[in-house]
FIMIVEX-433959 format. One line per 10 residues: for each residue z, x, y of N, C-alpha, C. Coordinates in nm, 3 decimals. Example, Ala and Ser with C-alpha at 12.3 -4.5 7.8 and 13.67 -1.06 7.14 Angstrom:
REM FIMIVEX-433959
0.780:1.319:-0.569:0.780:1.230:-0.450:0.780:1.320:-0.330 | 0.708:1.285:-0.225:0.714:1.367:-0.106:0.787:1.290:0.003;
END
This chain:
REM FIMIVEX-433959
0.438:-2.184:3.513:0.486:-2.274:3.411:0.473:-2.419:3.460 | 0.453:-2.509:3.365:0.431:-2.649:3.399:0.535:-2.739:3.334 | 0.535:-2.864:3.377:0.623:-2.962:3.313:0.588:-2.979:3.167 | 0.462:-2.964:3.133:0.420:-2.973:2.994:0.484:-2.862:2.911 | 0.486:-2.738:2.963:0.549:-2.626:2.893:0.699:-2.650:2.877 | 0.762:-2.703:2.983:0.905:-2.734:2.975:0.930:-2.839:2.868 | 0.847:-2.942:2.864:0.865:-3.047:2.764:0.851:-2.990:2.623 | 0.755:-2.903:2.602:0.740:-2.841:2.470:0.864:-2.761:2.432 | 0.920:-2.687:2.528:1.042:-2.610:2.501:1.158:-2.704:2.469 | 1.166:-2.816:2.540:1.274:-2.913:2.514:1.258:-2.978:2.377;
1.134:-3.012:2.338:1.112:-3.068:2.205:1.151:-2.968:2.097 | 1.116:-2.842:2.119:1.151:-2.738:2.021:1.303:-2.727:2.007 | 1.372:-2.729:2.119:1.518:-2.719:2.113:1.579:-2.843:2.048 | 1.523:-2.959:2.073:1.573:-3.081:2.008:1.556:-3.074:1.858 | 1.440:-3.026:1.812:1.419:-3.012:1.667:1.520:-2.915:1.607 | 1.550:-2.807:1.678:1.649:-2.712:1.628:1.789:-2.773:1.623 | 1.823:-2.853:1.723:1.954:-2.919:1.721:1.963:-3.019:1.606 | 1.855:-3.089:1.578:1.854:-3.181:1.464:1.866:-3.103:1.332 | 1.800:-2.987:1.326:1.813:-2.902:1.207:1.957:-2.852:1.192 | 2.021:-2.818:1.304:2.161:-2.776:1.298:2.249:-2.888:1.245;
2.226:-3.009:1.292:2.303:-3.123:1.243:2.283:-3.140:1.093 | 2.160:-3.127:1.047:2.131:-3.136:0.904:2.204:-3.027:0.827 | 2.202:-2.903:0.876:2.268:-2.791:0.808:2.420:-2.811:0.807 | 2.474:-2.866:0.913:2.618:-2.896:0.914:2.652:-3.004:0.812 | 2.563:-3.101:0.798:2.587:-3.206:0.698:2.577:-3.148:0.557 | 2.482:-3.058:0.536:2.474:-2.990:0.406:2.603:-2.914:0.377 | 2.652:-2.844:0.478:2.776:-2.769:0.462:2.891:-2.864:0.427 | 2.893:-2.979:0.492:2.998:-3.077:0.463:2.987:-3.129:0.320 | 2.867:-3.152:0.272:2.849:-3.197:0.135:2.898:-3.093:0.035 | 2.873:-2.967:0.065:2.923:-2.859:-0.022:3.075:-2.859:-0.020;
3.133:-2.873:0.099:3.279:-2.874:0.111:3.342:-2.991:0.036 | 3.284:-3.108:0.049:3.345:-3.226:-0.015:3.320:-3.230:-0.165 | 3.218:-3.159:-0.211:3.191:-3.159:-0.355:3.289:-3.072:-0.432 | 3.358:-2.984:-0.361:3.450:-2.893:-0.429:3.381:-2.776:-0.495 | 3.253:-2.763:-0.475:3.175:-2.654:-0.535:3.155:-2.546:-0.430 | 3.248:-2.457:-0.421:3.248:-2.355:-0.316:3.143:-2.246:-0.337 | 3.075:-2.250:-0.449:2.974:-2.149:-0.480:2.870:-2.137:-0.369 | 2.829:-2.250:-0.309:2.722:-2.250:-0.210:2.773:-2.251:-0.066 | 2.903:-2.243:-0.048:2.959:-2.252:0.087:2.912:-2.136:0.176 | 2.912:-2.015:0.123:2.869:-1.900:0.203:2.723:-1.915:0.243;
2.639:-1.962:0.151:2.497:-1.982:0.183:2.480:-2.090:0.290 | 2.552:-2.199:0.277:2.543:-2.307:0.376:2.586:-2.258:0.513 | 2.692:-2.178:0.516:2.741:-2.123:0.643:2.640:-2.027:0.704 | 2.578:-1.943:0.621:2.474:-1.852:0.672:2.358:-1.930:0.733 | 2.320:-2.041:0.670:2.210:-2.121:0.722:2.247:-2.183:0.857 | 2.370:-2.228:0.872:2.416:-2.281:1.001:2.409:-2.171:1.106 | 2.456:-2.052:1.073:2.454:-1.941:1.168:2.312:-1.902:1.204 | 2.221:-1.907:1.109:2.080:-1.875:1.135:2.019:-1.973:1.236 | 2.046:-2.102:1.217:1.995:-2.202:1.311:2.058:-2.183:1.448 | 2.186:-2.148:1.453:2.251:-2.122:1.582:2.183:-2.007:1.655;
2.144:-1.902:1.583:2.071:-1.791:1.645:1.938:-1.838:1.703 | 1.867:-1.922:1.628:1.740:-1.976:1.677:1.761:-2.061:1.802 | 1.870:-2.137:1.803:1.900:-2.222:1.920:1.927:-2.135:2.042 | 2.000:-2.026:2.024:2.027:-1.935:2.137:1.896:-1.882:2.197 | 1.803:-1.845:2.112:1.674:-1.797:2.161:1.598:-1.908:2.233 | 1.603:-2.029:2.177:1.534:-2.142:2.239:1.597:-2.177:2.374 | 1.729:-2.162:2.386:1.796:-2.190:2.513:1.750:-2.093:2.621 | 1.730:-1.969:2.584:1.682:-1.870:2.681:1.541:-1.907:2.726 | 1.455:-1.942:2.632:1.318:-1.981:2.665:1.318:-2.105:2.754 | 1.405:-2.202:2.722:1.414:-2.322:2.804:1.462:-2.289:2.945;
1.558:-2.200:2.957:1.611:-2.163:3.089:1.501:-2.102:3.177 | 1.416:-2.021:3.115:1.304:-1.962:3.189:1.210:-2.072:3.237 | 1.178:-2.166:3.147:1.090:-2.277:3.183:1.152:-2.362:3.295 | 1.281:-2.392:3.284:1.349:-2.474:3.385:1.345:-2.404:3.520 | 1.369:-2.275:3.520:1.369:-2.200:3.646:1.232:-2.208:3.714 | 1.126:-2.191:3.638:0.992:-2.197:3.695:0.956:-2.337:3.743 | 0.987:-2.438:3.663:0.956:-2.576:3.702:1.041:-2.616:3.822 | 1.167:-2.577:3.823:1.255:-2.610:3.935:1.201:-2.550:4.065 | 1.158:-2.427:4.059:1.102:-2.363:4.178:0.979:-2.439:4.226 | 0.894:-2.484:4.133:0.776:-2.560:4.169:0.808:-2.696:4.229;
0.925:-2.750:4.194:0.966:-2.881:4.247:1.059:-2.868:4.366 | 1.084:-2.744:4.411:1.168:-2.723:4.528:1.317:-2.725:4.500 | 1.357:-2.701:4.376:1.498:-2.700:4.338:1.543:-2.556:4.309 | 1.673:-2.539:4.296:1.726:-2.408:4.258:1.693:-2.381:4.111 | 1.698:-2.255:4.072:1.661:-2.215:3.937:1.750:-2.269:3.827 | 1.874:-2.303:3.859:1.965:-2.353:3.756:1.979:-2.505:3.760 | 1.871:-2.572:3.795:1.873:-2.718:3.805:1.893:-2.781:3.667 | 1.963:-2.892:3.665:1.985:-2.966:3.539:1.865:-3.054:3.510 | 1.860:-3.107:3.389:1.752:-3.200:3.355:1.758:-3.325:3.442 | 1.877:-3.369:3.475:1.891:-3.487:3.561:1.833:-3.458:3.700;
1.860:-3.340:3.752:1.805:-3.303:3.883:1.654:-3.291:3.878 | 1.603:-3.231:3.771:1.458:-3.221:3.756:1.394:-3.359:3.745 | 1.456:-3.447:3.666:1.403:-3.582:3.648:1.402:-3.660:3.779 | 1.500:-3.635:3.865:1.509:-3.707:3.992:1.393:-3.677:4.085 | 1.333:-3.558:4.073:1.224:-3.521:4.165:1.088:-3.507:4.096 | 1.087:-3.516:3.964:0.961:-3.500:3.890:0.876:-3.625:3.905 | 0.743:-3.607:3.905:0.655:-3.724:3.913:0.653:-3.799:3.779 | 0.612:-3.924:3.785:0.598:-4.003:3.663:0.481:-3.945:3.583 | 0.482:-3.946:3.455:0.581:-3.996:3.358:0.687:-3.891:3.323 | 0.679:-3.773:3.386:0.770:-3.664:3.352:0.916:-3.699:3.382;
0.939:-3.777:3.485:1.076:-3.813:3.518:1.145:-3.884:3.402 | 1.075:-3.982:3.345:1.133:-4.057:3.233:1.145:-3.970:3.108 | 1.048:-3.884:3.084:1.053:-3.796:2.968:1.172:-3.699:2.979 | 1.194:-3.646:3.098:1.309:-3.554:3.116:1.441:-3.628:3.098 | 1.449:-3.752:3.145:1.571:-3.832:3.123:1.592:-3.857:2.973 | 1.483:-3.883:2.904:1.490:-3.906:2.760:1.541:-3.781:2.687 | 1.490:-3.666:2.727:1.538:-3.540:2.667:1.687:-3.522:2.695 | 1.728:-3.545:2.819:1.869:-3.530:2.856:1.958:-3.620:2.772 | 1.918:-3.746:2.757:1.997:-3.842:2.677:2.002:-3.799:2.530 | 1.889:-3.753:2.478:1.884:-3.709:2.338:1.973:-3.588:2.317;
1.971:-3.493:2.412:2.058:-3.374:2.400:2.205:-3.415:2.400 | 2.241:-3.507:2.488:2.381:-3.552:2.495:2.423:-3.617:2.363 | 2.337:-3.700:2.309:2.368:-3.771:2.185:2.382:-3.676:2.067 | 2.284:-3.590:2.048:2.287:-3.501:1.931:2.396:-3.396:1.944 | 2.424:-3.353:2.067:2.533:-3.258:2.088:2.667:-3.320:2.050 | 2.685:-3.447:2.084:2.809:-3.516:2.044:2.819:-3.526:1.893 | 2.709:-3.560:1.826:2.708:-3.567:1.680:2.741:-3.432:1.617 | 2.683:-3.327:1.672:2.709:-3.192:1.621:2.855:-3.156:1.639 | 2.911:-3.190:1.754:3.053:-3.163:1.779:3.143:-3.232:1.679 | 3.114:-3.359:1.650:3.195:-3.435:1.553:3.181:-3.376:1.412;
3.059:-3.344:1.374:3.035:-3.289:1.240:3.103:-3.153:1.225 | 3.092:-3.069:1.327:3.156:-2.937:1.322:3.308:-2.950:1.312 | 3.365:-3.044:1.386:3.510:-3.067:1.380:3.551:-3.116:1.241 | 3.474:-3.208:1.185:3.503:-3.257:1.049:3.498:-3.142:0.948 | 3.399:-3.054:0.962:3.387:-2.941:0.870:3.505:-2.845:0.885 | 3.548:-2.821:1.009:3.666:-2.735:1.030:3.789:-2.794:0.963 | 3.806:-2.927:0.974:3.920:-2.993:0.910:3.913:-2.980:0.758 | 3.793:-3.001:0.704:3.776:-2.987:0.558:3.807:-2.844:0.512 | 3.762:-2.746:0.588:3.790:-2.607:0.553:3.939:-2.578:0.559 | 4.006:-2.631:0.661:4.151:-2.610:0.674:4.226:-2.675:0.559;
4.185:-2.796:0.520:4.250:-2.864:0.408:4.227:-2.787:0.278 | 4.106:-2.738:0.260:4.074:-2.660:0.140:4.156:-2.532:0.136 | 4.170:-2.469:0.250:4.249:-2.345:0.258:4.396:-2.372:0.223 | 4.452:-2.480:0.281:4.591:-2.515:0.251:4.610:-2.546:0.102 | 4.515:-2.620:0.045:4.526:-2.655:-0.097:4.520:-2.530:-0.183 | 4.435:-2.437:-0.148:4.424:-2.312:-0.224:4.554:-2.233:-0.214 | 4.610:-2.225:-0.094:4.737:-2.153:-0.076:4.848:-2.219:-0.158 | 4.855:-2.351:-0.156:4.959:-2.421:-0.232:4.942:-2.399:-0.381 | 4.819:-2.400:-0.428:4.792:-2.376:-0.570:4.834:-2.235:-0.609 | 4.798:-2.139:-0.527:4.836:-2.000:-0.556:4.988:-1.982:-0.554;
5.054:-2.048:-0.460:5.200:-2.039:-0.453:5.265:-2.101:-0.576 | 5.208:-2.210:-0.625:5.267:-2.275:-0.743:5.244:-2.193:-0.869 | 5.141:-2.113:-0.872:5.112:-2.031:-0.990:5.212:-1.917:-1.006 | 5.269:-1.872:-0.897:5.360:-1.758:-0.904:5.478:-1.784:-0.997 | 5.533:-1.906:-0.991:5.652:-1.936:-1.070:5.621:-2.000:-1.204 | 5.501:-2.047:-1.225:5.476:-2.124:-1.346:5.397:-2.049:-1.453 | 5.358:-1.927:-1.428:5.280:-1.854:-1.528:5.375:-1.806:-1.638 | 5.346:-1.848:-1.761:5.429:-1.809:-1.875:5.338:-1.752:-1.982 | 5.390:-1.653:-2.051:5.313:-1.592:-2.160:5.402:-1.586:-2.284 | 5.349:-1.529:-2.390:5.425:-1.514:-2.514:5.442:-1.365:-2.542;
5.559:-1.332:-2.597:5.581:-1.192:-2.632:5.530:-1.166:-2.774 | 5.554:-1.044:-2.824:5.501:-1.006:-2.954:5.561:-1.086:-3.070 | 5.674:-1.153:-3.050:5.735:-1.235:-3.155:5.692:-1.381:-3.147 | 5.613:-1.414:-3.046:5.567:-1.552:-3.030:5.659:-1.637:-2.946 | 5.760:-1.575:-2.887:5.853:-1.648:-2.801:5.796:-1.656:-2.659 | 5.819:-1.770:-2.594:5.769:-1.786:-2.458:5.855:-1.706:-2.363 | 5.790:-1.638:-2.270:5.864:-1.562:-2.169:5.791:-1.576:-2.036 | 5.867:-1.558:-1.930:5.809:-1.565:-1.796:5.730:-1.437:-1.771 | 5.619:-1.452:-1.706:5.534:-1.336:-1.672:5.604:-1.257:-1.563 | 5.609:-1.128:-1.581:5.663:-1.041:-1.478:5.558:-1.031:-1.368;
5.598:-1.065:-1.245:5.499:-1.061:-1.138:5.441:-0.920:-1.123 | 5.313:-0.913:-1.117:5.243:-0.786:-1.100:5.137:-0.801:-0.993 | 5.049:-0.710:-0.990:4.941:-0.716:-0.892:4.849:-0.834:-0.922 | 4.804:-0.899:-0.817:4.714:-1.012:-0.832:4.596:-0.994:-0.738 | 4.481:-1.038:-0.782:4.361:-1.034:-0.701:4.337:-1.174:-0.648 | 4.331:-1.187:-0.517:4.314:-1.318:-0.456:4.186:-1.315:-0.371 | 4.098:-1.411:-0.395:3.975:-1.423:-0.317:4.005:-1.506:-0.195 | 4.027:-1.444:-0.081:4.062:-1.513:0.040:3.941:-1.571:0.113 | 3.823:-1.549:0.063:3.704:-1.604:0.127:3.690:-1.754:0.103 | 3.763:-1.807:0.010:3.760:-1.950:-0.018:3.839:-2.017:0.087;
END
């Protein structure tokens, strides 16, 4: 394996991380729009990209191990360690990849946290709405008089 192969693996992983950020933003847009119809699809797409990232991480680890051995480092060397001993221009390229990973990972972390908060708020609002419905549902009897609904079985979609 060569530094060129490692760089290709790093570029692939960066593109996947950017795609994950995009999918998280899509999920956030669905959450903030109040249209929960597409939430499950958005979540599946995020999970799909996460699966691809896991595979890419394994491929990158293999590349790093081979390149590290060629540069006289241990197999679990970091990008910073590889950059410190790699010849030019690879040293700068590896530093650039490391910086980009740190930046996009931070963005992903913030976006994921925002989405978790939005989901929690949506869940609380749904619970409060359902709780308020229990006491306020009124119907009419056969004479047209208003009467309180006798609580019975209710179907609740907890996936929201």
